[in-house]
Backbone as CSV, one residue per row, in Angstrom:
resi,resn,N_x,N_y,N_z,CA_x,CA_y,CA_z,C_x,C_y,C_z
1,UNK,172.713,83.764,114.189,172.046,85.040,114.128,171.639,85.489,115.512
2,UNK,171.583,86.764,115.707,171.256,87.310,117.009,169.762,87.444,117.224
3,UNK,169.462,88.034,118.332,168.073,88.262,118.707,167.480,89.341,117.812
4,UNK,166.201,89.194,117.464,165.553,90.200,116.634,165.376,91.480,117.424
5,UNK,165.430,92.597,116.702,165.292,93.885,117.370,163.841,94.159,117.695
6,UNK,163.639,94.905,118.721,162.289,95.248,119.143,162.165,95.061,120.642
7,UNK,161.043,95.493,121.175,160.871,95.385,122.630,160.717,93.926,123.063
8,UNK,161.361,93.609,124.167,161.229,92.284,124.757,159.993,92.274,125.632
9,UNK,159.359,91.126,125.697,158.180,90.996,126.551,158.661,90.714,127.965
10,UNK,158.486,91.661,128.832,158.863,91.503,130.229,157.605,91.723,131.053
11,UNK,157.200,90.695,131.746,155.988,90.790,132.559,156.353,90.707,134.026
12,UNK,155.703,91.505,134.795,155.860,91.447,136.241,154.551,90.910,136.805
13,UNK,154.658,89.873,137.593,153.473,89.237,138.152,153.400,89.544,139.640
14,UNK,152.185,89.737,140.113,151.999,90.012,141.537,152.197,88.726,142.329
15,UNK,152.444,88.889,143.611,152.596,87.720,144.485,151.311,86.905,144.515
16,UNK,150.174,87.582,144.475,148.897,86.886,144.488,148.752,85.993,143.258
17,UNK,149.142,86.531,142.084,149.076,85.748,140.855,149.978,84.517,140.946
18,UNK,151.184,84.718,141.455,152.134,83.608,141.570,151.604,82.520,142.506
19,UNK,151.039,82.937,143.631,150.509,81.958,144.588,149.311,81.223,143.987
20,UNK,148.441,81.938,143.262,147.307,81.272,142.608,147.804,80.245,141.596
21,UNK,148.836,80.606,140.844,149.400,79.679,139.865,149.942,78.437,140.553
22,UNK,150.623,78.627,141.678,151.165,77.500,142.441,150.025,76.624,142.948
23,UNK,148.994,77.244,143.487,147.852,76.481,144.009,147.168,75.682,142.899
24,UNK,147.016,76.297,141.715,146.413,75.584,140.591,147.263,74.380,140.186
25,UNK,148.579,74.542,140.243,149.464,73.451,139.841,149.492,72.323,140.866
26,UNK,148.997,72.567,142.061,148.981,71.544,143.098,147.693,70.723,143.096
27,UNK,146.764,71.021,142.201,145.520,70.264,142.105,145.851,68.873,141.606
28,UNK,145.317,67.865,142.266,145.628,66.493,141.865,145.076,66.205,140.475
29,UNK,145.876,65.541,139.671,145.466,65.174,138.326,145.724,66.241,137.281
30,UNK,146.293,67.382,137.669,146.555,68.459,136.735,148.070,68.588,136.553
31,UNK,148.496,68.662,135.309,149.922,68.772,135.010,150.389,70.220,135.091
32,UNK,151.635,70.400,135.494,152.220,71.741,135.590,152.212,72.401,134.220
33,UNK,152.505,71.619,133.187,152.525,72.151,131.823,151.167,72.728,131.436
34,UNK,150.092,72.069,131.829,148.753,72.553,131.500,148.443,73.874,132.196
35,UNK,148.849,73.987,133.456,148.631,75.236,134.195,149.430,76.359,133.545
36,UNK,150.688,76.076,133.222,151.535,77.092,132.595,150.953,77.533,131.254
37,UNK,150.475,76.583,130.455,149.874,76.931,129.170,148.614,77.774,129.357
38,UNK,147.788,77.401,130.326,146.547,78.127,130.564,146.817,79.559,131.019
39,UNK,147.893,79.762,131.762,148.222,81.100,132.274,149.173,81.859,131.355
40,UNK,149.573,81.219,130.245,150.490,81.819,129.276,151.818,82.224,129.919
41,UNK,152.375,81.301,130.695,153.694,81.500,131.283,154.540,80.277,130.954
42,UNK,155.841,80.412,131.101,156.740,79.302,130.820,156.719,78.318,131.987
43,UNK,156.845,77.048,131.661,156.822,76.000,132.684,157.937,76.189,133.705
44,UNK,159.105,76.630,133.246,160.226,76.844,134.159,159.892,77.929,135.182
45,UNK,159.193,78.968,134.750,158.831,80.048,135.671,157.897,79.529,136.761
46,UNK,156.915,78.718,136.357,155.990,78.149,137.337,156.726,77.217,138.298
47,UNK,157.645,76.442,137.790,158.431,75.556,138.661,159.259,76.360,139.670
48,UNK,159.805,77.471,139.217,160.576,78.332,140.120,159.674,78.927,141.197
49,UNK,158.467,79.347,140.818,157.522,79.880,141.798,157.133,78.802,142.800
50,UNK,156.945,77.558,142.339,156.608,76.456,143.248,157.728,76.242,144.268
51,UNK,158.963,76.313,143.796,160.110,76.137,144.690,160.158,77.277,145.708
52,UNK,159.972,78.504,145.249,159.966,79.654,146.161,158.850,79.520,147.192
53,UNK,157.708,79.039,146.785,156.577,78.861,147.700,156.906,77.803,148.755
54,UNK,157.495,76.686,148.318,157.883,75.621,149.265,158.913,76.116,150.273
55,UNK,159.834,76.954,149.800,160.884,77.468,150.678,160.408,78.630,151.539
56,UNK,159.197,79.097,151.331,158.647,80.180,152.139,159.068,81.555,151.681
57,UNK,159.649,81.661,150.491,160.083,82.961,149.991,159.002,83.669,149.198
58,UNK,157.916,82.976,148.881,156.829,83.559,148.119,155.604,83.629,149.018
59,UNK,155.152,84.852,149.268,154.010,85.062,150.165,152.959,85.903,149.455
60,UNK,151.745,85.726,149.860,150.637,86.553,149.382,149.722,86.806,150.561
61,UNK,148.818,87.724,150.368,147.902,88.003,151.472,147.063,86.757,151.763
62,UNK,146.541,86.685,152.939,145.788,85.502,153.372,144.545,85.315,152.516
63,UNK,144.203,84.074,152.278,142.983,83.745,151.559,143.105,83.737,150.052
64,UNK,144.307,83.725,149.536,144.476,83.678,148.088,144.313,82.238,147.633
65,UNK,143.214,81.986,146.993,142.931,80.647,146.464,142.398,80.811,145.051
66,UNK,142.697,79.870,144.185,142.133,79.964,142.838,140.621,79.781,142.896
67,UNK,139.924,80.490,142.041,138.472,80.387,141.997,138.020,79.061,141.408
68,UNK,136.782,78.718,141.671,136.237,77.470,141.142,136.263,77.464,139.622
69,UNK,136.050,78.615,139.029,136.077,78.704,137.568,137.463,78.375,137.036
70,UNK,138.494,78.900,137.675,139.865,78.631,137.242,140.206,77.155,137.390
71,UNK,139.818,76.578,138.497,140.086,75.158,138.739,139.361,74.320,137.683
72,UNK,138.120,74.660,137.408,137.326,73.925,136.424,137.959,74.043,135.035
73,UNK,138.423,75.232,134.666,139.033,75.433,133.359,140.319,74.639,133.206
74,UNK,141.139,74.611,134.242,142.394,73.867,134.170,142.113,72.371,134.069
75,UNK,141.160,71.877,134.847,140.808,70.458,134.769,140.232,70.113,133.396
76,UNK,139.406,70.990,132.845,138.826,70.746,131.522,139.921,70.742,130.456
77,UNK,140.867,71.663,130.561,141.980,71.705,129.625,142.778,70.411,129.680
78,UNK,143.053,69.939,130.878,143.800,68.696,131.056,143.035,67.525,130.441
79,UNK,141.739,67.469,130.674,140.911,66.395,130.135,140.893,66.437,128.607
80,UNK,140.756,67.615,128.035,140.732,67.747,126.582,142.066,67.360,125.964
81,UNK,143.155,67.691,126.624,144.473,67.309,126.100,144.639,65.799,126.107
82,UNK,144.168,65.138,127.168,144.248,63.666,127.215,143.407,63.049,126.110
83,UNK,142.188,63.566,125.927,141.296,63.046,124.907,141.883,63.261,123.510
84,UNK,142.484,64.418,123.286,143.101,64.728,121.999,144.258,63.771,121.714
85,UNK,145.080,63.501,122.715,146.197,62.579,122.536,145.690,61.178,122.187
86,UNK,144.629,60.743,122.844,144.050,59.433,122.567,143.505,59.379,121.142
87,UNK,142.808,60.420,120.709,142.257,60.458,119.358,143.364,60.480,118.302
88,UNK,144.435,61.181,118.581,145.571,61.198,117.645,146.182,59.816,117.519
89,UNK,146.319,59.133,118.655,146.880,57.783,118.640,145.978,56.837,117.842
90,UNK,144.667,56.930,118.058,143.731,56.108,117.302,143.811,56.420,115.812
91,UNK,143.928,57.689,115.486,144.024,58.103,114.087,145.274,57.510,113.433
92,UNK,146.397,57.545,114.137,147.636,56.984,113.609,147.501,55.479,113.389
93,UNK,146.816,54.790,114.311,146.618,53.351,114.146,145.747,53.047,112.937
94,UNK,144.734,53.864,112.709,143.842,53.646,111.577,144.524,53.928,110.247
95,UNK,145.543,54.768,110.243,146.254,55.076,109.014,147.158,53.931,108.573
96,UNK,147.584,53.073,109.502,148.479,51.971,109.168,147.705,50.890,108.421
97,UNK,148.351,50.266,107.417,147.666,49.169,106.719,147.519,47.966,107.641
98,UNK,146.367,47.331,107.583,146.094,46.223,108.494,146.425,44.870,107.909
99,UNK,146.642,44.777,106.604,146.945,43.497,105.992,145.703,42.742,105.574
100,UNK,144.546,43.239,105.861,143.308,42.569,105.455,142.448,43.504,104.627
101,UNK,143.099,44.255,103.764,142.385,45.183,102.900,141.579,44.396,101.874
102,UNK,140.482,44.946,101.393,139.690,44.242,100.388,140.501,44.037,99.112
103,UNK,140.120,43.044,98.357,140.827,42.714,97.133,140.683,43.872,96.157
104,UNK,141.804,44.407,95.729,141.780,45.571,94.854,141.998,45.195,93.392
105,UNK,141.682,43.980,93.051,141.820,43.560,91.674,143.099,42.770,91.424
106,UNK,143.931,42.632,92.419,145.150,41.855,92.222,144.793,40.375,92.248
107,UNK,145.718,39.545,91.836,145.470,38.112,91.747,145.840,37.382,93.026
108,UNK,146.162,38.086,94.082,146.616,37.420,95.294,145.754,37.853,96.474
109,UNK,145.296,36.896,97.272,144.461,37.194,98.442,145.238,36.798,99.698
110,UNK,145.210,37.629,100.714,145.963,37.383,101.928,145.240,36.487,102.930
111,UNK,143.966,36.248,102.747,143.179,35.473,103.704,143.362,33.988,103.486
112,UNK,143.293,33.214,104.580,143.367,31.753,104.498,142.157,31.243,103.744
113,UNK,142.359,30.264,102.922,141.254,29.657,102.207,140.825,30.462,101.004
114,UNK,141.396,31.618,100.837,141.029,32.425,99.697,141.784,31.970,98.460
115,UNK,141.499,32.615,97.383,142.180,32.264,96.133,143.625,32.670,96.212
116,UNK,144.495,31.808,95.808,145.922,32.093,95.778,146.298,32.698,94.447
117,UNK,147.572,32.621,94.091,147.996,33.153,92.792,147.331,32.362,91.672
118,UNK,146.967,33.059,90.644,146.254,32.431,89.527,147.232,31.953,88.485
């Protein structure tokens, strides 16, 4: 099937926005994916902007730096994503049977020294 009809979302970003995005992605401990998600852009686009910036093809006026609020939000987002992944992993582990469930009325106990088959 083809593309659905309707207007395509085409966004034009200023050089300042692109440079701020690149600077945010260069913060240590922050993933490119998190920055892209926070700015609602595709990861590939941010990677392309990073490459253009490294090659000197992307320029902005002097003094373009991400604000402290933006840096704090990206770091908080990254931290929350890590915490969420850890909680999901713990949840999955808790869902698995451990083999030491309480006796549910069956005649067989899995513990050593416990009652065997009757």
